[in-house]
N, C-alpha and C positions, 0 to 999 in steps of 0.2 A: 619270673617275669616273662610273659608271653608277647606282649606288645606295649609300647608306650607312646606318649605324645607329650610335647613340651611347648609351652608358650613362654618365650623369653621377652623381656622388656614390656610386659603387659602394663598398661597404664591404669593400674588399680593399686591401692595401698595394700601391703601384705596382710595387715591386721584385718582388713575387710574381706580379703579373698580367703583367708584361713577359716573364717566362719563357714563359708560354703564348702570348702574342702573337707572340713570335719563332718559336715552333714552327709556327704556321699561316701566317705571312706568306709570300705568293707561291705558295701551294698552291691547287689547285682546290677549289671549295666542298665537293664530295662527299668528297674525300680529307680535307679539314680536319675535317669533321663526324665522320667515322669515327675519325680520330685523337683527337679530343677525347672521344669516347665511351669510349675505353679508357685515357685519361690519368687517373692517380690524383692529381689536384691540384684544390684547391677552385676555382680560377679557370677550370678547363676547362668547368664547367657554365655559368658566366656568359658566357664567350666563345661557347659553342655556341648559347646562346639569342640572343646578339647577332647571330651569323651567320645564324641562322634568320630573324631580324627583317629583316636586310638583304636576304635572298633574297625574303622576302615583299614588300619594297618594290620589288625589281626586277621581280617578277611583275606589279605594277601597270602597268609600262611595256611589258608583253607581250614579254619578252626570253626567249631560250632559256636556261634555268637551267643546262644542262649545259656551256655555254661560259664560265661565270662563274669567276673566281678572285679571291682576296683580294689586291688591289693595295696596300692600305695598312692597317696595324693599329698604332695608337699608343695608348700608355698614359701619361697625364699625372697629375701629383699634384694632388689637389683640396685645398680648404681644410680645416683641422683645427678650425674653430670649434665644431662640434657635438659633438666627441668629446674633451673635455678631462677628464683625470683627474689626480690629484695623488698622488705617492708620497712618504712620509716619508723624510727623509734625515738625515744626521748633524747634530748641534748644533741641532736644532729647525728645520731648513730643510725645504723641500719642493720637488720638481721635477715638472714637468708630464710626463705620459705622453701623447704624441701618437699617436692611432690613425690608421691609414692610410685615406685616401679617394682614389679614383681616378676619372679621367674616361677612358673607353675609347671609341675610335672605330674602326669597321670600314668600309672602303670596298671595294666590289666593282667589277670591270670585266670586259669580255669579252676573250677571247683572240683575237688576230688582228686 
């Protein structure tokens, strides 16, 4: 791992963010950014910003940015304690609506 960036408590369901993370995992950074710019998903913008942040972190170490690729992209489920809603159900009951929260981690490494 050369550099990483993480977005914690991102307001997107992990199931939806994993689709985008699987799309860019293992690709070169430039190719991944171009792919995310044309992807019509809400999580694409979030992952593109995260990749840009990881590239900026790598530049601090004076690394050639053209050789970087996404070595690891993970999306984990975050806690639901901040986004609780209640939906009325039959016979006077109520069920909780859990909103999706994600922790997203992007790690970059050099080829070769």
